[in-house]
Jmol script that loads the backbone (N, CA, C; Angstrom):
load data "model"
ATOM      1  N   MET A   1       5.316 -37.018 -33.738  1.00  0.00           N
ATOM      2  CA  MET A   1       5.749 -35.706 -33.314  1.00  0.00           C
ATOM      3  C   MET A   1       4.505 -34.839 -33.072  1.00  0.00           C
ATOM      4  N   PRO A   2       4.421 -34.138 -31.896  1.00  0.00           N
ATOM      5  CA  PRO A   2       3.249 -33.316 -31.609  1.00  0.00           C
ATOM      6  C   PRO A   2       3.148 -32.152 -32.586  1.00  0.00           C
ATOM      7  N   GLN A   3       1.906 -31.824 -32.901  1.00  0.00           N
ATOM      8  CA  GLN A   3       1.659 -30.739 -33.842  1.00  0.00           C
ATOM      9  C   GLN A   3       1.523 -29.428 -33.066  1.00  0.00           C
ATOM     10  N   SER A   4       2.112 -28.343 -33.587  1.00  0.00           N
ATOM     11  CA  SER A   4       2.018 -27.028 -32.954  1.00  0.00           C
ATOM     12  C   SER A   4       0.603 -26.487 -33.101  1.00  0.00           C
ATOM     13  N   PRO A   5       0.112 -25.724 -32.107  1.00  0.00           N
ATOM     14  CA  PRO A   5      -1.231 -25.161 -32.231  1.00  0.00           C
ATOM     15  C   PRO A   5      -1.273 -24.119 -33.352  1.00  0.00           C
ATOM     16  N   SER A   6      -2.449 -24.019 -33.961  1.00  0.00           N
ATOM     17  CA  SER A   6      -2.616 -22.998 -35.000  1.00  0.00           C
ATOM     18  C   SER A   6      -2.647 -21.630 -34.339  1.00  0.00           C
ATOM     19  N   LEU A   7      -2.519 -20.589 -35.135  1.00  0.00           N
ATOM     20  CA  LEU A   7      -2.569 -19.215 -34.636  1.00  0.00           C
ATOM     21  C   LEU A   7      -3.908 -18.955 -33.958  1.00  0.00           C
ATOM     22  N   HIS A   8      -4.992 -19.483 -34.538  1.00  0.00           N
ATOM     23  CA  HIS A   8      -6.323 -19.295 -33.951  1.00  0.00           C
ATOM     24  C   HIS A   8      -6.409 -19.960 -32.580  1.00  0.00           C
ATOM     25  N   GLU A   9      -5.909 -21.204 -32.467  1.00  0.00           N
ATOM     26  CA  GLU A   9      -5.930 -21.915 -31.189  1.00  0.00           C
ATOM     27  C   GLU A   9      -5.069 -21.192 -30.154  1.00  0.00           C
ATOM     28  N   PHE A  10      -3.936 -20.698 -30.600  1.00  0.00           N
ATOM     29  CA  PHE A  10      -3.031 -19.974 -29.706  1.00  0.00           C
ATOM     30  C   PHE A  10      -3.700 -18.692 -29.211  1.00  0.00           C
ATOM     31  N   SER A  11      -4.290 -17.915 -30.123  1.00  0.00           N
ATOM     32  CA  SER A  11      -4.968 -16.662 -29.762  1.00  0.00           C
ATOM     33  C   SER A  11      -6.132 -16.927 -28.826  1.00  0.00           C
ATOM     34  N   SER A  12      -6.875 -17.991 -29.094  1.00  0.00           N
ATOM     35  CA  SER A  12      -8.001 -18.354 -28.244  1.00  0.00           C
ATOM     36  C   SER A  12      -7.524 -18.681 -26.831  1.00  0.00           C
ATOM     37  N   GLY A  13      -6.422 -19.390 -26.724  1.00  0.00           N
ATOM     38  CA  GLY A  13      -5.857 -19.720 -25.413  1.00  0.00           C
ATOM     39  C   GLY A  13      -5.411 -18.485 -24.655  1.00  0.00           C
ATOM     40  N   ILE A  14      -4.761 -17.560 -25.357  1.00  0.00           N
ATOM     41  CA  ILE A  14      -4.316 -16.308 -24.735  1.00  0.00           C
ATOM     42  C   ILE A  14      -5.523 -15.507 -24.262  1.00  0.00           C
ATOM     43  N   ALA A  15      -6.579 -15.436 -25.063  1.00  0.00           N
ATOM     44  CA  ALA A  15      -7.788 -14.698 -24.687  1.00  0.00           C
ATOM     45  C   ALA A  15      -8.415 -15.302 -23.432  1.00  0.00           C
ATOM     46  N   THR A  16      -8.434 -16.634 -23.335  1.00  0.00           N
ATOM     47  CA  THR A  16      -8.990 -17.303 -22.154  1.00  0.00           C
ATOM     48  C   THR A  16      -8.169 -16.965 -20.913  1.00  0.00           C
ATOM     49  N   ILE A  17      -6.870 -17.025 -21.034  1.00  0.00           N
ATOM     50  CA  ILE A  17      -5.992 -16.687 -19.904  1.00  0.00           C
ATOM     51  C   ILE A  17      -6.186 -15.234 -19.509  1.00  0.00           C
ATOM     52  N   SER A  18      -6.277 -14.351 -20.486  1.00  0.00           N
ATOM     53  CA  SER A  18      -6.470 -12.925 -20.218  1.00  0.00           C
ATOM     54  C   SER A  18      -7.771 -12.679 -19.466  1.00  0.00           C
ATOM     55  N   ARG A  19      -8.880 -13.326 -19.907  1.00  0.00           N
ATOM     56  CA  ARG A  19     -10.167 -13.165 -19.220  1.00  0.00           C
ATOM     57  C   ARG A  19     -10.071 -13.675 -17.788  1.00  0.00           C
ATOM     58  N   TYR A  20      -9.394 -14.822 -17.596  1.00  0.00           N
ATOM     59  CA  TYR A  20      -9.226 -15.384 -16.263  1.00  0.00           C
ATOM     60  C   TYR A  20      -8.463 -14.409 -15.365  1.00  0.00           C
ATOM     61  N   CYS A  21      -7.376 -13.844 -15.882  1.00  0.00           N
ATOM     62  CA  CYS A  21      -6.562 -12.905 -15.104  1.00  0.00           C
ATOM     63  C   CYS A  21      -7.371 -11.669 -14.732  1.00  0.00           C
ATOM     64  N   MET A  22      -8.153 -11.140 -15.665  1.00  0.00           N
ATOM     65  CA  MET A  22      -8.966  -9.957 -15.373  1.00  0.00           C
ATOM     66  C   MET A  22     -10.006 -10.276 -14.312  1.00  0.00           C
ATOM     67  N   ARG A  23     -10.663 -11.447 -14.407  1.00  0.00           N
ATOM     68  CA  ARG A  23     -11.656 -11.834 -13.395  1.00  0.00           C
ATOM     69  C   ARG A  23     -10.980 -11.975 -12.036  1.00  0.00           C
ATOM     70  N   THR A  24      -9.816 -12.606 -12.010  1.00  0.00           N
ATOM     71  CA  THR A  24      -9.088 -12.789 -10.759  1.00  0.00           C
ATOM     72  C   THR A  24      -8.713 -11.438 -10.166  1.00  0.00           C
ATOM     73  N   GLU A  25      -8.242 -10.521 -11.010  1.00  0.00           N
ATOM     74  CA  GLU A  25      -7.866  -9.192 -10.529  1.00  0.00           C
ATOM     75  C   GLU A  25      -9.069  -8.476  -9.939  1.00  0.00           C
ATOM     76  N   VAL A  26     -10.218  -8.567 -10.579  1.00  0.00           N
ATOM     77  CA  VAL A  26     -11.437  -7.936 -10.070  1.00  0.00           C
ATOM     78  C   VAL A  26     -11.820  -8.558  -8.736  1.00  0.00           C
ATOM     79  N   LEU A  27     -11.755  -9.890  -8.631  1.00  0.00           N
ATOM     80  CA  LEU A  27     -12.084 -10.559  -7.381  1.00  0.00           C
ATOM     81  C   LEU A  27     -11.141 -10.138  -6.266  1.00  0.00           C
ATOM     82  N   VAL A  28      -9.849 -10.096  -6.559  1.00  0.00           N
ATOM     83  CA  VAL A  28      -8.865  -9.717  -5.549  1.00  0.00           C
ATOM     84  C   VAL A  28      -9.057  -8.263  -5.145  1.00  0.00           C
ATOM     85  N   SER A  29      -9.236  -7.355  -6.109  1.00  0.00           N
ATOM     86  CA  SER A  29      -9.402  -5.951  -5.758  1.00  0.00           C
ATOM     87  C   SER A  29     -10.712  -5.741  -5.013  1.00  0.00           C
ATOM     88  N   GLY A  30     -11.755  -6.503  -5.360  1.00  0.00           N
ATOM     89  CA  GLY A  30     -13.025  -6.418  -4.646  1.00  0.00           C
ATOM     90  C   GLY A  30     -12.890  -6.909  -3.216  1.00  0.00           C
ATOM     91  N   ALA A  31     -12.170  -8.001  -3.023  1.00  0.00           N
ATOM     92  CA  ALA A  31     -11.945  -8.533  -1.677  1.00  0.00           C
ATOM     93  C   ALA A  31     -11.111  -7.566  -0.855  1.00  0.00           C
ATOM     94  N   SER A  32     -10.127  -6.968  -1.486  1.00  0.00           N
ATOM     95  CA  SER A  32      -9.280  -5.999  -0.800  1.00  0.00           C
ATOM     96  C   SER A  32     -10.099  -4.799  -0.347  1.00  0.00           C
ATOM     97  N   ARG A  33     -10.982  -4.325  -1.210  1.00  0.00           N
ATOM     98  CA  ARG A  33     -11.833  -3.179  -0.870  1.00  0.00           C
ATOM     99  C   ARG A  33     -12.788  -3.541   0.266  1.00  0.00           C
ATOM    100  N   ARG A  34     -13.352  -4.763   0.256  1.00  0.00           N
ATOM    101  CA  ARG A  34     -14.250  -5.174   1.340  1.00  0.00           C
ATOM    102  C   ARG A  34     -13.494  -5.251   2.668  1.00  0.00           C
ATOM    103  N   LEU A  35     -12.266  -5.770   2.641  1.00  0.00           N
ATOM    104  CA  LEU A  35     -11.449  -5.829   3.842  1.00  0.00           C
ATOM    105  C   LEU A  35     -11.163  -4.421   4.351  1.00  0.00           C
ATOM    106  N   GLU A  36     -10.830  -3.525   3.442  1.00  0.00           N
ATOM    107  CA  GLU A  36     -10.554  -2.139   3.806  1.00  0.00           C
ATOM    108  C   GLU A  36     -11.788  -1.495   4.450  1.00  0.00           C
ATOM    109  N   MET A  37     -12.983  -1.784   3.918  1.00  0.00           N
ATOM    110  CA  MET A  37     -14.211  -1.224   4.457  1.00  0.00           C
ATOM    111  C   MET A  37     -14.483  -1.783   5.859  1.00  0.00           C
ATOM    112  N   ARG A  38     -14.215  -3.087   6.070  1.00  0.00           N
ATOM    113  CA  ARG A  38     -14.405  -3.673   7.402  1.00  0.00           C
ATOM    114  C   ARG A  38     -13.447  -3.055   8.396  1.00  0.00           C
ATOM    115  N   MET A  39     -12.196  -2.836   7.978  1.00  0.00           N
ATOM    116  CA  MET A  39     -11.202  -2.239   8.869  1.00  0.00           C
ATOM    117  C   MET A  39     -11.593  -0.811   9.213  1.00  0.00           C
ATOM    118  N   GLU A  40     -12.183  -0.091   8.267  1.00  0.00           N
ATOM    119  CA  GLU A  40     -12.585   1.296   8.482  1.00  0.00           C
ATOM    120  C   GLU A  40     -13.582   1.406   9.631  1.00  0.00           C
ATOM    121  N   LYS A  41     -14.450   0.396   9.795  1.00  0.00           N
ATOM    122  CA  LYS A  41     -15.442   0.408  10.871  1.00  0.00           C
ATOM    123  C   LYS A  41     -14.780   0.348  12.239  1.00  0.00           C
ATOM    124  N   HIS A  42     -13.588  -0.246  12.335  1.00  0.00           N
ATOM    125  CA  HIS A  42     -12.907  -0.423  13.613  1.00  0.00           C
ATOM    126  C   HIS A  42     -11.946   0.717  13.947  1.00  0.00           C
ATOM    127  N   ARG A  43     -11.747   1.637  13.044  1.00  0.00           N
ATOM    128  CA  ARG A  43     -10.812   2.729  13.285  1.00  0.00           C
ATOM    129  C   ARG A  43     -11.442   3.778  14.198  1.00  0.00           C
ATOM    130  N   LYS A  44     -10.588   4.447  14.969  1.00  0.00           N
ATOM    131  CA  LYS A  44     -11.049   5.518  15.843  1.00  0.00           C
ATOM    132  C   LYS A  44     -11.374   6.787  15.054  1.00  0.00           C
ATOM    133  N   ALA A  45     -10.691   6.960  13.933  1.00  0.00           N
ATOM    134  CA  ALA A  45     -10.907   8.147  13.094  1.00  0.00           C
ATOM    135  C   ALA A  45     -10.963   7.719  11.634  1.00  0.00           C
ATOM    136  N   THR A  46     -11.778   8.397  10.852  1.00  0.00           N
ATOM    137  CA  THR A  46     -11.912   8.089   9.432  1.00  0.00           C
ATOM    138  C   THR A  46     -10.631   8.466   8.693  1.00  0.00           C
ATOM    139  N   ARG A  47     -10.191   7.566   7.830  1.00  0.00           N
ATOM    140  CA  ARG A  47      -8.999   7.839   7.018  1.00  0.00           C
ATOM    141  C   ARG A  47      -9.401   8.365   5.655  1.00  0.00           C
ATOM    142  N   ARG A  48      -8.625   9.319   5.162  1.00  0.00           N
ATOM    143  CA  ARG A  48      -8.824   9.843   3.808  1.00  0.00           C
ATOM    144  C   ARG A  48      -7.810   9.192   2.893  1.00  0.00           C
ATOM    145  N   ARG A  49      -8.286   8.762   1.725  1.00  0.00           N
ATOM    146  CA  ARG A  49      -7.379   8.165   0.742  1.00  0.00           C
ATOM    147  C   ARG A  49      -6.546   9.266   0.117  1.00  0.00           C
ATOM    148  N   LEU A  50      -5.246   9.001  -0.004  1.00  0.00           N
ATOM    149  CA  LEU A  50      -4.299   9.980  -0.543  1.00  0.00           C
ATOM    150  C   LEU A  50      -3.291   9.287  -1.454  1.00  0.00           C
ATOM    151  N   LEU A  51      -2.581  10.075  -2.163  1.00  0.00           N
ATOM    152  CA  LEU A  51      -1.388   9.631  -2.889  1.00  0.00           C
ATOM    153  C   LEU A  51      -0.398  10.787  -2.820  1.00  0.00           C
ATOM    154  N   LYS A  52       0.215  10.947  -1.663  1.00  0.00           N
ATOM    155  CA  LYS A  52       1.155  12.049  -1.461  1.00  0.00           C
ATOM    156  C   LYS A  52       2.542  11.504  -1.190  1.00  0.00           C
ATOM    157  N   ALA A  53       3.530  12.224  -1.674  1.00  0.00           N
ATOM    158  CA  ALA A  53       4.919  11.857  -1.425  1.00  0.00           C
ATOM    159  C   ALA A  53       5.260  12.142   0.024  1.00  0.00           C
ATOM    160  N   GLY A  54       5.990  11.217   0.621  1.00  0.00           N
ATOM    161  CA  GLY A  54       6.438  11.406   1.997  1.00  0.00           C
ATOM    162  C   GLY A  54       7.872  10.969   2.137  1.00  0.00           C
ATOM    163  N   LYS A  55       8.460  11.337   3.268  1.00  0.00           N
ATOM    164  CA  LYS A  55       9.827  10.930   3.561  1.00  0.00           C
ATOM    165  C   LYS A  55       9.878  10.439   5.006  1.00  0.00           C
ATOM    166  N   ILE A  56      10.432   9.256   5.175  1.00  0.00           N
ATOM    167  CA  ILE A  56      10.663   8.703   6.503  1.00  0.00           C
ATOM    168  C   ILE A  56      12.066   9.140   6.901  1.00  0.00           C
ATOM    169  N   THR A  57      12.146   9.977   7.939  1.00  0.00           N
ATOM    170  CA  THR A  57      13.458  10.462   8.370  1.00  0.00           C
ATOM    171  C   THR A  57      13.922   9.626   9.559  1.00  0.00           C
ATOM    172  N   LEU A  58      15.113   9.105   9.438  1.00  0.00           N
ATOM    173  CA  LEU A  58      15.684   8.224  10.446  1.00  0.00           C
ATOM    174  C   LEU A  58      16.533   9.022  11.429  1.00  0.00           C
ATOM    175  N   SER A  59      16.655   8.502  12.639  1.00  0.00           N
ATOM    176  CA  SER A  59      17.393   9.219  13.686  1.00  0.00           C
ATOM    177  C   SER A  59      18.862   9.445  13.311  1.00  0.00           C
ATOM    178  N   GLY A  60      19.428   8.558  12.506  1.00  0.00           N
ATOM    179  CA  GLY A  60      20.825   8.704  12.088  1.00  0.00           C
ATOM    180  C   GLY A  60      21.013   9.675  10.936  1.00  0.00           C
ATOM    181  N   GLY A  61      19.933  10.293  10.459  1.00  0.00           N
ATOM    182  CA  GLY A  61      20.030  11.271   9.384  1.00  0.00           C
ATOM    183  C   GLY A  61      19.626  10.741   8.027  1.00  0.00           C
ATOM    184  N   GLY A  62      19.351   9.454   7.908  1.00  0.00           N
ATOM    185  CA  GLY A  62      18.939   8.883   6.624  1.00  0.00           C
ATOM    186  C   GLY A  62      17.491   9.218   6.292  1.00  0.00           C
ATOM    187  N   VAL A  63      17.152   9.059   5.023  1.00  0.00           N
ATOM    188  CA  VAL A  63      15.794   9.345   4.543  1.00  0.00           C
ATOM    189  C   VAL A  63      15.357   8.210   3.626  1.00  0.00           C
ATOM    190  N   ILE A  64      14.106   7.769   3.797  1.00  0.00           N
ATOM    191  CA  ILE A  64      13.519   6.750   2.935  1.00  0.00           C
ATOM    192  C   ILE A  64      12.266   7.340   2.307  1.00  0.00           C
ATOM    193  N   ASP A  65      12.192   7.337   0.979  1.00  0.00           N
ATOM    194  CA  ASP A  65      10.996   7.839   0.295  1.00  0.00           C
ATOM    195  C   ASP A  65       9.834   6.881   0.502  1.00  0.00           C
ATOM    196  N   CYS A  66       8.627   7.448   0.570  1.00  0.00           N
ATOM    197  CA  CYS A  66       7.422   6.638   0.707  1.00  0.00           C
ATOM    198  C   CYS A  66       6.254   7.362   0.056  1.00  0.00           C
ATOM    199  N   THR A  67       5.137   6.680  -0.043  1.00  0.00           N
ATOM    200  CA  THR A  67       3.896   7.277  -0.534  1.00  0.00           C
ATOM    201  C   THR A  67       2.847   7.120   0.552  1.00  0.00           C
ATOM    202  N   VAL A  68       2.208   8.215   0.924  1.00  0.00           N
ATOM    203  CA  VAL A  68       1.147   8.186   1.922  1.00  0.00           C
ATOM    204  C   VAL A  68      -0.126   7.781   1.195  1.00  0.00           C
ATOM    205  N   ARG A  69      -0.652   6.592   1.522  1.00  0.00           N
ATOM    206  CA  ARG A  69      -1.836   6.051   0.836  1.00  0.00           C
ATOM    207  C   ARG A  69      -3.134   6.524   1.469  1.00  0.00           C
ATOM    208  N   ASN A  70      -3.149   6.605   2.795  1.00  0.00           N
ATOM    209  CA  ASN A  70      -4.311   7.152   3.481  1.00  0.00           C
ATOM    210  C   ASN A  70      -3.844   7.745   4.798  1.00  0.00           C
ATOM    211  N   ARG A  71      -4.687   8.626   5.344  1.00  0.00           N
ATOM    212  CA  ARG A  71      -4.279   9.340   6.554  1.00  0.00           C
ATOM    213  C   ARG A  71      -5.504   9.752   7.348  1.00  0.00           C
ATOM    214  N   SER A  72      -5.379   9.687   8.671  1.00  0.00           N
ATOM    215  CA  SER A  72      -6.398  10.200   9.582  1.00  0.00           C
ATOM    216  C   SER A  72      -5.685  11.070  10.600  1.00  0.00           C
ATOM    217  N   GLN A  73      -6.432  11.551  11.569  1.00  0.00           N
ATOM    218  CA  GLN A  73      -5.779  12.347  12.615  1.00  0.00           C
ATOM    219  C   GLN A  73      -4.915  11.472  13.528  1.00  0.00           C
ATOM    220  N   ASN A  74      -5.156  10.150  13.503  1.00  0.00           N
ATOM    221  CA  ASN A  74      -4.430   9.239  14.390  1.00  0.00           C
ATOM    222  C   ASN A  74      -3.322   8.430  13.735  1.00  0.00           C
ATOM    223  N   GLY A  75      -3.332   8.301  12.391  1.00  0.00           N
ATOM    224  CA  GLY A  75      -2.328   7.466  11.756  1.00  0.00           C
ATOM    225  C   GLY A  75      -2.413   7.491  10.242  1.00  0.00           C
ATOM    226  N   ALA A  76      -1.633   6.603   9.614  1.00  0.00           N
ATOM    227  CA  ALA A  76      -1.565   6.573   8.155  1.00  0.00           C
ATOM    228  C   ALA A  76      -1.079   5.209   7.685  1.00  0.00           C
ATOM    229  N   ALA A  77      -1.294   4.945   6.402  1.00  0.00           N
ATOM    230  CA  ALA A  77      -0.721   3.783   5.727  1.00  0.00           C
ATOM    231  C   ALA A  77       0.273   4.307   4.705  1.00  0.00           C
ATOM    232  N   LEU A  78       1.461   3.735   4.706  1.00  0.00           N
ATOM    233  CA  LEU A  78       2.545   4.192   3.835  1.00  0.00           C
ATOM    234  C   LEU A  78       3.016   3.056   2.940  1.00  0.00           C
ATOM    235  N   ASP A  79       3.191   3.356   1.664  1.00  0.00           N
ATOM    236  CA  ASP A  79       3.825   2.408   0.744  1.00  0.00           C
ATOM    237  C   ASP A  79       5.321   2.652   0.811  1.00  0.00           C
ATOM    238  N   VAL A  80       6.063   1.601   1.096  1.00  0.00           N
ATOM    239  CA  VAL A  80       7.518   1.673   1.145  1.00  0.00           C
ATOM    240  C   VAL A  80       8.079   0.414   0.505  1.00  0.00           C
ATOM    241  N   ALA A  81       9.200   0.554  -0.149  1.00  0.00           N
ATOM    242  CA  ALA A  81       9.791  -0.611  -0.812  1.00  0.00           C
ATOM    243  C   ALA A  81      11.260  -0.680  -0.456  1.00  0.00           C
ATOM    244  N   PRO A  82      11.667  -1.669   0.223  1.00  0.00           N
ATOM    245  CA  PRO A  82      10.915  -2.623   1.038  1.00  0.00           C
ATOM    246  C   PRO A  82      10.735  -2.057   2.445  1.00  0.00           C
ATOM    247  N   PRO A  83       9.786  -2.593   3.235  1.00  0.00           N
ATOM    248  CA  PRO A  83       9.579  -2.075   4.589  1.00  0.00           C
ATOM    249  C   PRO A  83      10.620  -2.564   5.596  1.00  0.00           C
ATOM    250  N   ILE A  84      11.541  -3.405   5.143  1.00  0.00           N
ATOM    251  CA  ILE A  84      12.597  -3.920   6.020  1.00  0.00           C
ATOM    252  C   ILE A  84      13.592  -2.797   6.307  1.00  0.00           C
ATOM    253  N   GLY A  85      14.011  -2.697   7.540  1.00  0.00           N
ATOM    254  CA  GLY A  85      14.995  -1.679   7.906  1.00  0.00           C
ATOM    255  C   GLY A  85      14.374  -0.393   8.413  1.00  0.00           C
ATOM    256  N   ILE A  86      13.064  -0.309   8.399  1.00  0.00           N
ATOM    257  CA  ILE A  86      12.396   0.882   8.928  1.00  0.00           C
ATOM    258  C   ILE A  86      12.217   0.661  10.428  1.00  0.00           C
ATOM    259  N   PRO A  87      12.709   1.599  11.247  1.00  0.00           N
ATOM    260  CA  PRO A  87      12.629   1.407  12.697  1.00  0.00           C
ATOM    261  C   PRO A  87      11.192   1.525  13.215  1.00  0.00           C
ATOM    262  N   GLU A  88      10.982   1.147  14.465  1.00  0.00           N
ATOM    263  CA  GLU A  88       9.657   1.197  15.083  1.00  0.00           C
ATOM    264  C   GLU A  88       9.140   2.624  15.224  1.00  0.00           C
ATOM    265  N   THR A  89      10.022   3.582  15.407  1.00  0.00           N
ATOM    266  CA  THR A  89       9.626   4.993  15.507  1.00  0.00           C
ATOM    267  C   THR A  89      10.452   5.821  14.529  1.00  0.00           C
ATOM    268  N   PHE A  90       9.831   6.837  13.974  1.00  0.00           N
ATOM    269  CA  PHE A  90      10.509   7.736  13.040  1.00  0.00           C
ATOM    270  C   PHE A  90       9.639   8.979  12.840  1.00  0.00           C
ATOM    271  N   VAL A  91      10.179   9.946  12.118  1.00  0.00           N
ATOM    272  CA  VAL A  91       9.426  11.153  11.769  1.00  0.00           C
ATOM    273  C   VAL A  91       9.042  11.056  10.297  1.00  0.00           C
ATOM    274  N   LEU A  92       7.748  11.221  10.025  1.00  0.00           N
ATOM    275  CA  LEU A  92       7.229  11.248   8.655  1.00  0.00           C
ATOM    276  C   LEU A  92       7.093  12.699   8.229  1.00  0.00           C
ATOM    277  N   VAL A  93       7.718  13.028   7.116  1.00  0.00           N
ATOM    278  CA  VAL A  93       7.626  14.384   6.571  1.00  0.00           C
ATOM    279  C   VAL A  93       6.770  14.336   5.313  1.00  0.00           C
ATOM    280  N   ILE A  94       5.703  15.145   5.313  1.00  0.00           N
ATOM    281  CA  ILE A  94       4.858  15.296   4.123  1.00  0.00           C
ATOM    282  C   ILE A  94       4.988  16.753   3.716  1.00  0.00           C
ATOM    283  N   GLU A  95       5.876  17.001   2.757  1.00  0.00           N
ATOM    284  CA  GLU A  95       6.198  18.374   2.372  1.00  0.00           C
ATOM    285  C   GLU A  95       4.996  19.132   1.833  1.00  0.00           C
ATOM    286  N   ALA A  96       4.119  18.457   1.077  1.00  0.00           N
ATOM    287  CA  ALA A  96       2.951  19.127   0.499  1.00  0.00           C
ATOM    288  C   ALA A  96       2.033  19.702   1.574  1.00  0.00           C
ATOM    289  N   ASP A  97       2.014  19.072   2.755  1.00  0.00           N
ATOM    290  CA  ASP A  97       1.177  19.531   3.864  1.00  0.00           C
ATOM    291  C   ASP A  97       1.979  20.299   4.909  1.00  0.00           C
ATOM    292  N   HIS A  98       3.275  20.469   4.670  1.00  0.00           N
ATOM    293  CA  HIS A  98       4.174  21.101   5.644  1.00  0.00           C
ATOM    294  C   HIS A  98       4.052  20.406   6.997  1.00  0.00           C
ATOM    295  N   ALA A  99       4.021  19.067   6.971  1.00  0.00           N
ATOM    296  CA  ALA A  99       3.796  18.289   8.182  1.00  0.00           C
ATOM    297  C   ALA A  99       5.025  17.460   8.534  1.00  0.00           C
ATOM    298  N   GLN A 100       5.322  17.416   9.832  1.00  0.00           N
ATOM    299  CA  GLN A 100       6.333  16.519  10.394  1.00  0.00           C
ATOM    300  C   GLN A 100       5.651  15.781  11.533  1.00  0.00           C
ATOM    301  N   LEU A 101       5.475  14.475  11.363  1.00  0.00           N
ATOM    302  CA  LEU A 101       4.684  13.683  12.294  1.00  0.00           C
ATOM    303  C   LEU A 101       5.526  12.572  12.916  1.00  0.00           C
ATOM    304  N   GLN A 102       5.561  12.529  14.236  1.00  0.00           N
ATOM    305  CA  GLN A 102       6.258  11.451  14.935  1.00  0.00           C
ATOM    306  C   GLN A 102       5.403  10.199  14.823  1.00  0.00           C
ATOM    307  N   CYS A 103       5.981   9.086  14.344  1.00  0.00           N
ATOM    308  CA  CYS A 103       5.218   7.864  14.056  1.00  0.00           C
ATOM    309  C   CYS A 103       5.723   6.671  14.846  1.00  0.00           C
ATOM    310  N   LEU A 104       4.789   5.761  15.128  1.00  0.00           N
ATOM    311  CA  LEU A 104       5.074   4.468  15.724  1.00  0.00           C
ATOM    312  C   LEU A 104       4.472   3.424  14.789  1.00  0.00           C
ATOM    313  N   VAL A 105       5.280   2.453  14.346  1.00  0.00           N
ATOM    314  CA  VAL A 105       4.799   1.431  13.418  1.00  0.00           C
ATOM    315  C   VAL A 105       3.798   0.522  14.136  1.00  0.00           C
ATOM    316  N   ALA A 106       2.593   0.398  13.558  1.00  0.00           N
ATOM    317  CA  ALA A 106       1.534  -0.449  14.120  1.00  0.00           C
ATOM    318  C   ALA A 106       1.524  -1.822  13.459  1.00  0.00           C
ATOM    319  N   TRP A 107       1.801  -1.875  12.151  1.00  0.00           N
ATOM    320  CA  TRP A 107       1.827  -3.141  11.421  1.00  0.00           C
ATOM    321  C   TRP A 107       2.698  -3.002  10.184  1.00  0.00           C
ATOM    322  N   ARG A 108       3.131  -4.144   9.686  1.00  0.00           N
ATOM    323  CA  ARG A 108       3.966  -4.208   8.476  1.00  0.00           C
ATOM    324  C   ARG A 108       3.458  -5.339   7.595  1.00  0.00           C
ATOM    325  N   LYS A 109       3.417  -5.105   6.308  1.00  0.00           N
ATOM    326  CA  LYS A 109       3.209  -6.178   5.348  1.00  0.00           C
ATOM    327  C   LYS A 109       3.941  -5.792   4.081  1.00  0.00           C
ATOM    328  N   GLU A 110       3.981  -6.692   3.131  1.00  0.00           N
ATOM    329  CA  GLU A 110       4.793  -6.500   1.945  1.00  0.00           C
ATOM    330  C   GLU A 110       4.513  -5.161   1.266  1.00  0.00           C
ATOM    331  N   GLY A 111       5.490  -4.278   1.287  1.00  0.00           N
ATOM    332  CA  GLY A 111       5.383  -3.010   0.579  1.00  0.00           C
ATOM    333  C   GLY A 111       4.582  -1.924   1.285  1.00  0.00           C
ATOM    334  N   ARG A 112       4.067  -2.213   2.489  1.00  0.00           N
ATOM    335  CA  ARG A 112       3.230  -1.208   3.169  1.00  0.00           C
ATOM    336  C   ARG A 112       3.394  -1.324   4.680  1.00  0.00           C
ATOM    337  N   ILE A 113       3.343  -0.177   5.356  1.00  0.00           N
ATOM    338  CA  ILE A 113       3.323  -0.169   6.811  1.00  0.00           C
ATOM    339  C   ILE A 113       2.186   0.735   7.280  1.00  0.00           C
ATOM    340  N   GLY A 114       1.672   0.415   8.451  1.00  0.00           N
ATOM    341  CA  GLY A 114       0.669   1.253   9.097  1.00  0.00           C
ATOM    342  C   GLY A 114       1.327   1.914  10.293  1.00  0.00           C
ATOM    343  N   VAL A 115       1.075   3.193  10.477  1.00  0.00           N
ATOM    344  CA  VAL A 115       1.670   3.913  11.595  1.00  0.00           C
ATOM    345  C   VAL A 115       0.590   4.652  12.382  1.00  0.00           C
ATOM    346  N   SER A 116       0.856   4.820  13.664  1.00  0.00           N
ATOM    347  CA  SER A 116       0.023   5.694  14.470  1.00  0.00           C
ATOM    348  C   SER A 116       0.874   6.905  14.815  1.00  0.00           C
ATOM    349  N   PHE A 117       0.222   8.060  14.910  1.00  0.00           N
ATOM    350  CA  PHE A 117       0.931   9.283  15.229  1.00  0.00           C
ATOM    351  C   PHE A 117       1.068   9.400  16.731  1.00  0.00           C
ATOM    352  N   VAL A 118       2.276   9.760  17.163  1.00  0.00           N
ATOM    353  CA  VAL A 118       2.579   9.911  18.579  1.00  0.00           C
ATOM    354  C   VAL A 118       2.450  11.390  18.920  1.00  0.00           C
ATOM    355  N   ARG A 119       1.602  11.674  19.877  1.00  0.00           N
ATOM    356  CA  ARG A 119       1.408  13.055  20.323  1.00  0.00           C
ATOM    357  C   ARG A 119       2.398  13.377  21.425  1.00  0.00           C
ATOM    358  N   ALA A 120       3.001  14.534  21.339  1.00  0.00           N
ATOM    359  CA  ALA A 120       3.995  14.936  22.351  1.00  0.00           C
ATOM    360  C   ALA A 120       3.352  15.487  23.599  1.00  0.00           C
TER     361      ALA A 120
END
end "model"
wireframe off; spacefill off
backbone 0.3
color backbone group
């Protein structure tokens, strides 16, 4: 019959897994930041990092809450859960800035969409 690990062996294993997870998280967040910096070089306008509440207003009268992660004069990145069901065009309302911005979806990925602002 196999013997159960001692408390010390168990704790040591948990500590190893924890260190691995922290290293992985640092690597992933570092890679994400490098990708973000490379993308910033290709943008037409500099984006400012934000954490502001926003609302995606749908043409039928519905509203979807979102978080504005970054914004420039030309567009923004929005956290939405889930991004499925969001139309290609909509009005983004940022109450803190008293802003209503007509948007066109540029890209979608899990939990986030990128939009460009449509000028009238």
